[in-house]
VMD Tcl script that builds the backbone (N, CA, C; Angstrom):
set m [mol new atoms 330]
animate dup $m
set s [atomselect $m all]
$s set {name element resname resid chain x y z} {
  {N N MET 1 A 195.925 83.951 22.501}
  {CA C MET 1 A 196.598 84.870 21.992}
  {C C MET 1 A 196.290 84.674 20.413}
  {N N SER 2 A 196.263 85.755 19.445}
  {CA C SER 2 A 195.972 85.662 18.183}
  {C C SER 2 A 196.891 84.971 17.185}
  {N N GLY 3 A 196.519 84.851 16.182}
  {CA C GLY 3 A 197.151 84.066 14.904}
  {C C GLY 3 A 198.881 84.429 14.902}
  {N N ASN 4 A 198.859 84.486 13.517}
  {CA C ASN 4 A 200.105 85.178 13.339}
  {C C ASN 4 A 200.547 86.503 13.165}
  {N N ILE 5 A 201.591 86.858 13.379}
  {CA C ILE 5 A 201.778 88.448 13.401}
  {C C ILE 5 A 202.989 88.801 12.366}
  {N N SER 6 A 202.979 89.959 12.120}
  {CA C SER 6 A 204.089 89.843 10.957}
  {C C SER 6 A 204.966 91.091 11.272}
  {N N LEU 7 A 206.072 90.778 11.413}
  {CA C LEU 7 A 207.430 91.963 12.246}
  {C C LEU 7 A 207.903 92.110 11.164}
  {N N SER 8 A 208.363 93.672 11.024}
  {CA C SER 8 A 209.004 93.839 9.625}
  {C C SER 8 A 210.176 94.990 10.225}
  {N N GLN 9 A 211.177 95.221 9.741}
  {CA C GLN 9 A 212.108 96.048 10.298}
  {C C GLN 9 A 211.756 97.655 10.104}
  {N N GLU 10 A 210.709 97.817 8.788}
  {CA C GLU 10 A 209.800 99.161 8.690}
  {C C GLU 10 A 209.277 99.546 10.306}
  {N N LEU 11 A 207.996 98.233 10.537}
  {CA C LEU 11 A 207.519 98.498 11.734}
  {C C LEU 11 A 208.373 98.971 12.716}
  {N N ILE 12 A 209.335 98.098 13.060}
  {CA C ILE 12 A 210.162 98.265 14.220}
  {C C ILE 12 A 210.992 99.794 14.321}
  {N N THR 13 A 211.458 100.116 13.073}
  {CA C THR 13 A 211.842 101.441 12.958}
  {C C THR 13 A 211.035 102.453 13.228}
  {N N ASP 14 A 209.927 102.414 12.776}
  {CA C ASP 14 A 208.797 103.537 12.818}
  {C C ASP 14 A 208.396 103.322 14.371}
  {N N LEU 15 A 208.341 102.295 15.097}
  {CA C LEU 15 A 208.204 102.454 16.573}
  {C C LEU 15 A 209.079 103.238 17.469}
  {N N LEU 16 A 210.102 102.573 16.818}
  {CA C LEU 16 A 211.436 103.503 17.397}
  {C C LEU 16 A 211.554 104.916 17.468}
  {N N LYS 17 A 211.297 105.295 15.892}
  {CA C LYS 17 A 211.360 106.446 15.796}
  {C C LYS 17 A 210.402 107.462 16.562}
  {N N ARG 18 A 209.198 106.850 16.734}
  {CA C ARG 18 A 208.028 107.736 17.660}
  {C C ARG 18 A 208.373 107.629 19.016}
  {N N ILE 19 A 209.258 106.518 19.575}
  {CA C ILE 19 A 209.388 106.944 20.976}
  {C C ILE 19 A 210.464 107.923 21.245}
  {N N VAL 20 A 211.481 107.790 20.228}
  {CA C VAL 20 A 212.494 108.853 20.206}
  {C C VAL 20 A 211.973 110.270 20.097}
  {N N GLU 21 A 210.891 110.311 19.483}
  {CA C GLU 21 A 210.316 111.946 19.342}
  {C C GLU 21 A 209.456 112.045 20.792}
  {N N HIS 22 A 209.005 111.278 21.312}
  {CA C HIS 22 A 208.459 111.195 22.578}
  {C C HIS 22 A 209.586 111.476 23.532}
  {N N ASP 23 A 210.696 110.971 23.276}
  {CA C ASP 23 A 211.618 110.811 24.663}
  {C C ASP 23 A 212.857 110.989 23.960}
  {N N ALA 24 A 213.650 112.246 23.850}
  {CA C ALA 24 A 215.124 112.170 23.192}
  {C C ALA 24 A 216.150 111.276 23.728}
  {N N ALA 25 A 216.327 110.980 25.096}
  {CA C ALA 25 A 216.881 109.532 25.533}
  {C C ALA 25 A 216.869 108.321 24.966}
  {N N ALA 26 A 215.955 107.975 24.265}
  {CA C ALA 26 A 215.937 106.881 23.720}
  {C C ALA 26 A 216.978 106.762 22.433}
  {N N GLN 27 A 217.339 107.955 21.880}
  {CA C GLN 27 A 218.169 108.166 20.675}
  {C C GLN 27 A 219.402 107.041 21.136}
  {N N GLU 28 A 219.809 107.502 22.041}
  {CA C GLU 28 A 221.282 107.051 22.980}
  {C C GLU 28 A 220.894 105.433 23.346}
  {N N ASP 29 A 219.887 105.365 24.093}
  {CA C ASP 29 A 219.735 104.240 25.245}
  {C C ASP 29 A 218.780 103.330 24.759}
  {N N MET 30 A 219.222 102.165 24.041}
  {CA C MET 30 A 218.265 101.206 23.610}
  {C C MET 30 A 217.269 100.794 24.983}
  {N N MET 31 A 217.971 100.743 26.031}
  {CA C MET 31 A 216.966 100.141 27.195}
  {C C MET 31 A 215.879 101.046 27.459}
  {N N VAL 32 A 215.809 102.265 27.104}
  {CA C VAL 32 A 214.837 103.408 27.189}
  {C C VAL 32 A 213.647 102.880 26.156}
  {N N ASN 33 A 214.005 102.634 25.170}
  {CA C ASN 33 A 213.191 102.119 24.000}
  {C C ASN 33 A 212.421 100.962 24.324}
  {N N ILE 34 A 213.320 99.595 24.882}
  {CA C ILE 34 A 212.686 98.493 25.283}
  {C C ILE 34 A 211.725 98.818 26.643}
  {N N GLN 35 A 212.362 99.804 27.509}
  {CA C GLN 35 A 211.175 100.164 28.653}
  {C C GLN 35 A 209.815 100.668 28.170}
  {N N TYR 36 A 210.018 101.540 27.227}
  {CA C TYR 36 A 208.682 102.222 26.542}
  {C C TYR 36 A 207.851 100.800 26.253}
  {N N LEU 37 A 208.386 100.285 25.182}
  {CA C LEU 37 A 207.557 99.064 24.630}
  {C C LEU 37 A 207.129 98.008 25.700}
  {N N VAL 38 A 207.777 97.904 26.506}
  {CA C VAL 38 A 207.343 96.989 27.737}
  {C C VAL 38 A 206.324 97.457 28.708}
  {N N ALA 39 A 206.526 98.781 28.633}
  {CA C ALA 39 A 205.457 99.462 29.612}
  {C C ALA 39 A 204.173 100.012 28.863}
  {N N VAL 40 A 204.134 100.104 27.543}
  {CA C VAL 40 A 203.015 99.849 26.625}
  {C C VAL 40 A 202.237 98.666 26.904}
  {N N ALA 41 A 202.929 97.597 26.815}
  {CA C ALA 41 A 202.249 96.314 26.800}
  {C C ALA 41 A 201.531 96.069 28.214}
  {N N GLY 42 A 202.419 96.634 28.988}
  {CA C GLY 42 A 201.874 96.492 30.711}
  {C C GLY 42 A 200.414 97.126 30.481}
  {N N TYR 43 A 200.482 98.321 30.115}
  {CA C TYR 43 A 199.550 99.509 30.090}
  {C C TYR 43 A 198.106 99.039 29.336}
  {N N LEU 44 A 198.306 98.278 28.466}
  {CA C LEU 44 A 197.193 97.599 27.483}
  {C C LEU 44 A 196.337 96.518 28.174}
  {N N CYS 45 A 197.496 95.656 28.743}
  {CA C CYS 45 A 197.257 94.454 29.556}
  {C C CYS 45 A 196.344 94.627 30.626}
  {N N ALA 46 A 196.576 95.960 31.188}
  {CA C ALA 46 A 195.925 96.212 32.320}
  {C C ALA 46 A 194.564 96.469 32.235}
  {N N ASP 47 A 193.841 96.608 30.893}
  {CA C ASP 47 A 192.751 96.815 30.253}
  {C C ASP 47 A 191.982 95.244 30.312}
  {N N TYR 48 A 192.752 94.167 30.314}
  {CA C TYR 48 A 192.251 92.916 29.770}
  {C C TYR 48 A 190.850 92.669 30.648}
  {N N PRO 49 A 189.881 92.256 30.112}
  {CA C PRO 49 A 188.360 92.356 30.344}
  {C C PRO 49 A 188.156 91.121 31.541}
  {N N GLY 50 A 189.262 90.257 31.809}
  {CA C GLY 50 A 188.829 89.090 32.739}
  {C C GLY 50 A 189.241 89.378 33.903}
  {N N PRO 51 A 189.247 88.421 34.744}
  {CA C PRO 51 A 189.776 88.289 36.155}
  {C C PRO 51 A 191.361 88.527 36.178}
  {N N ALA 52 A 191.725 89.088 37.510}
  {CA C ALA 52 A 193.339 89.138 37.639}
  {C C ALA 52 A 194.203 88.000 37.171}
  {N N ASN 53 A 193.623 86.718 37.631}
  {CA C ASN 53 A 194.312 85.629 37.365}
  {C C ASN 53 A 194.530 85.105 35.809}
  {N N GLU 54 A 193.322 85.353 35.140}
  {CA C GLU 54 A 193.503 85.294 33.656}
  {C C GLU 54 A 194.546 86.469 32.984}
  {N N ARG 55 A 194.795 87.498 33.564}
  {CA C ARG 55 A 195.292 88.611 33.205}
  {C C ARG 55 A 196.961 88.072 33.214}
  {N N ASP 56 A 197.168 87.747 34.258}
  {CA C ASP 56 A 198.580 87.184 35.018}
  {C C ASP 56 A 198.900 85.947 34.051}
  {N N GLU 57 A 197.907 85.092 33.869}
  {CA C GLU 57 A 198.567 84.152 32.559}
  {C C GLU 57 A 198.700 84.518 31.378}
  {N N LEU 58 A 197.902 85.561 30.931}
  {CA C LEU 58 A 198.294 86.334 29.732}
  {C C LEU 58 A 199.363 86.684 29.580}
  {N N LEU 59 A 199.977 87.477 30.928}
  {CA C LEU 59 A 201.316 88.328 30.817}
  {C C LEU 59 A 202.230 87.020 30.942}
  {N N ASP 60 A 202.223 85.873 31.340}
  {CA C ASP 60 A 203.201 84.703 31.434}
  {C C ASP 60 A 203.204 84.272 29.925}
  {N N GLN 61 A 201.846 84.242 29.202}
  {CA C GLN 61 A 202.229 84.178 27.864}
  {C C GLN 61 A 202.743 85.109 26.991}
  {N N LEU 62 A 202.560 85.934 27.267}
  {CA C LEU 62 A 203.421 87.161 26.460}
  {C C LEU 62 A 204.590 87.165 26.970}
  {N N HIS 63 A 205.178 87.169 28.049}
  {CA C HIS 63 A 206.645 86.807 28.541}
  {C C HIS 63 A 207.289 85.612 27.808}
  {N N ALA 64 A 206.284 84.345 27.650}
  {CA C ALA 64 A 207.097 83.445 26.813}
  {C C ALA 64 A 207.283 83.309 25.359}
  {N N PHE 65 A 206.162 84.285 24.871}
  {CA C PHE 65 A 206.429 84.642 23.592}
  {C C PHE 65 A 207.325 85.650 23.011}
  {N N MET 66 A 207.535 86.638 23.743}
  {CA C MET 66 A 208.599 87.582 23.950}
  {C C MET 66 A 210.060 87.043 24.020}
  {N N LYS 67 A 210.231 86.052 24.830}
  {CA C LYS 67 A 211.491 85.094 24.852}
  {C C LYS 67 A 211.633 84.275 23.812}
  {N N HIS 68 A 210.495 83.657 23.186}
  {CA C HIS 68 A 210.759 82.985 21.870}
  {C C HIS 68 A 211.143 84.072 20.837}
  {N N VAL 69 A 210.814 84.993 20.551}
  {CA C VAL 69 A 210.968 86.056 19.504}
  {C C VAL 69 A 212.575 86.467 19.546}
  {N N CYS 70 A 212.867 86.691 20.827}
  {CA C CYS 70 A 214.243 87.185 21.321}
  {C C CYS 70 A 215.432 86.157 20.765}
  {N N ASP 71 A 214.675 84.792 21.315}
  {CA C ASP 71 A 215.746 83.782 20.987}
  {C C ASP 71 A 215.628 83.503 19.270}
  {N N ASP 72 A 214.886 83.600 18.790}
  {CA C ASP 72 A 214.666 83.046 17.634}
  {C C ASP 72 A 215.516 84.352 16.748}
  {N N ARG 73 A 215.187 85.507 17.282}
  {CA C ARG 73 A 216.250 86.831 16.485}
  {C C ARG 73 A 217.560 86.658 16.838}
  {N N ALA 74 A 217.892 86.289 18.063}
  {CA C ALA 74 A 219.192 86.159 18.159}
  {C C ALA 74 A 220.172 84.886 17.283}
  {N N GLU 75 A 219.502 83.549 17.493}
  {CA C GLU 75 A 219.827 82.596 16.455}
  {C C GLU 75 A 220.157 83.035 14.851}
  {N N SER 76 A 219.172 83.449 14.647}
  {CA C SER 76 A 218.912 83.870 13.302}
  {C C SER 76 A 219.990 85.028 12.868}
  {N N ALA 77 A 220.673 85.740 13.747}
  {CA C ALA 77 A 221.530 86.943 13.441}
  {C C ALA 77 A 222.783 85.951 13.645}
  {N N LYS 78 A 223.053 85.243 14.027}
  {CA C LYS 78 A 224.536 84.613 14.349}
  {C C LYS 78 A 225.312 84.404 13.315}
  {N N PRO 79 A 224.753 83.863 12.389}
  {CA C PRO 79 A 225.385 83.566 10.979}
  {C C PRO 79 A 225.977 85.013 10.482}
  {N N GLN 80 A 224.697 85.797 10.149}
  {CA C GLN 80 A 225.358 87.225 9.728}
  {C C GLN 80 A 226.074 87.759 10.195}
  {N N ALA 81 A 226.260 88.003 11.701}
  {CA C ALA 81 A 227.236 88.634 12.671}
  {C C ALA 81 A 228.577 88.319 12.029}
  {N N ALA 82 A 228.990 87.171 11.718}
  {CA C ALA 82 A 230.310 86.823 11.464}
  {C C ALA 82 A 230.671 87.365 10.085}
  {N N ASN 83 A 229.654 87.571 9.059}
  {CA C ASN 83 A 230.078 87.908 7.763}
  {C C ASN 83 A 229.574 89.478 7.652}
  {N N GLU 84 A 229.043 90.349 8.601}
  {CA C GLU 84 A 228.598 91.531 8.296}
  {C C GLU 84 A 228.371 92.146 9.405}
  {N N GLN 85 A 228.288 93.407 9.415}
  {CA C GLN 85 A 227.636 94.182 10.659}
  {C C GLN 85 A 226.317 94.003 10.919}
  {N N SER 86 A 225.887 94.490 12.190}
  {CA C SER 86 A 224.413 94.350 12.249}
  {C C SER 86 A 223.477 94.914 11.522}
  {N N ALA 87 A 222.164 94.158 11.104}
  {CA C ALA 87 A 221.371 94.583 10.301}
  {C C ALA 87 A 220.890 95.983 10.878}
  {N N ALA 88 A 221.003 96.478 12.086}
  {CA C ALA 88 A 220.647 97.681 12.209}
  {C C ALA 88 A 221.655 98.554 13.118}
  {N N PRO 89 A 222.375 98.973 12.101}
  {CA C PRO 89 A 223.648 99.747 12.612}
  {C C PRO 89 A 223.118 101.237 13.332}
  {N N ASP 90 A 222.064 101.553 13.302}
  {CA C ASP 90 A 222.005 102.662 13.850}
  {C C ASP 90 A 221.387 102.978 15.377}
  {N N LEU 91 A 221.461 101.318 15.747}
  {CA C LEU 91 A 220.617 101.308 16.915}
  {C C LEU 91 A 221.867 101.944 17.948}
  {N N PRO 92 A 221.423 102.020 19.172}
  {CA C PRO 92 A 222.786 102.172 20.025}
  {C C PRO 92 A 222.843 100.815 20.769}
  {N N ALA 93 A 224.472 100.771 20.910}
  {CA C ALA 93 A 224.813 99.579 21.631}
  {C C ALA 93 A 225.338 99.739 23.297}
  {N N GLY 94 A 225.268 98.876 23.512}
  {CA C GLY 94 A 225.742 98.727 25.288}
  {C C GLY 94 A 225.238 97.582 25.550}
  {N N LYS 95 A 224.932 97.495 27.208}
  {CA C LYS 95 A 224.789 96.411 28.154}
  {C C LYS 95 A 224.186 97.331 29.185}
  {N N SER 96 A 223.378 96.552 29.556}
  {CA C SER 96 A 222.365 97.164 30.819}
  {C C SER 96 A 223.053 96.331 32.236}
  {N N VAL 97 A 222.958 97.428 33.117}
  {CA C VAL 97 A 223.707 97.185 34.520}
  {C C VAL 97 A 222.648 97.014 35.753}
  {N N ALA 98 A 222.633 96.054 36.103}
  {CA C ALA 98 A 221.464 95.908 37.328}
  {C C ALA 98 A 221.417 96.804 38.190}
  {N N THR 99 A 220.222 97.328 38.567}
  {CA C THR 99 A 220.204 98.352 39.621}
  {C C THR 99 A 219.357 97.630 40.781}
  {N N ASP 100 A 218.865 98.378 41.923}
  {CA C ASP 100 A 218.265 97.610 43.289}
  {C C ASP 100 A 216.527 97.385 42.585}
  {N N ASP 101 A 216.129 98.356 41.419}
  {CA C ASP 101 A 215.026 97.966 41.007}
  {C C ASP 101 A 214.703 96.964 39.945}
  {N N PRO 102 A 214.435 95.789 40.087}
  {CA C PRO 102 A 214.307 94.757 38.852}
  {C C PRO 102 A 213.464 95.509 37.653}
  {N N ALA 103 A 212.880 96.350 37.452}
  {CA C ALA 103 A 212.144 96.811 36.333}
  {C C ALA 103 A 212.951 97.894 35.625}
  {N N VAL 104 A 214.029 98.331 36.332}
  {CA C VAL 104 A 215.018 99.435 35.779}
  {C C VAL 104 A 216.556 98.653 35.473}
  {N N GLY 105 A 217.196 99.364 34.627}
  {CA C GLY 105 A 218.459 98.892 34.719}
  {C C GLY 105 A 219.334 100.433 33.952}
  {N N ILE 106 A 220.397 100.526 34.107}
  {CA C ILE 106 A 221.398 101.663 33.438}
  {C C ILE 106 A 222.216 101.068 32.257}
  {N N TRP 107 A 221.672 101.735 31.077}
  {CA C TRP 107 A 222.411 101.022 29.949}
  {C C TRP 107 A 223.618 102.008 29.680}
  {N N LYS 108 A 224.819 100.790 29.604}
  {CA C LYS 108 A 226.058 101.845 29.509}
  {C C LYS 108 A 226.759 101.153 28.227}
  {N N PRO 109 A 226.849 102.473 27.412}
  {CA C PRO 109 A 227.669 102.344 26.081}
  {C C PRO 109 A 228.897 101.396 25.791}
  {N N GLU 110 A 228.836 100.431 25.028}
  {CA C GLU 110 A 230.290 99.525 24.849}
  {C C GLU 110 A 231.178 100.597 24.159}
}
mol reanalyze $m
mol bondsrecalc $m
mol representation Tube
mol addrep $m
């Protein structure tokens, strides 16, 4: 994988705005946003130039990277959550409810 990347709130906000322009359901349903972002990553990985086993290894590395970013973000948000509202108050809140299809969930507002 590449070296360092730089995430910013501006980049994330721009990506989410673009998804909402494409699919209005994403305005109220954060799971729709996440599904689009993951689907785009899968779509791009399908064009990996190596053999399937290398592509699968890449997907495993990306999964581990995504989990690391998620855990890091969740951990860094803990002290802030006690003292102030979420850093992104305009994002839809809720929870994902499992379905029979492991790639699909139903997002329920809280």
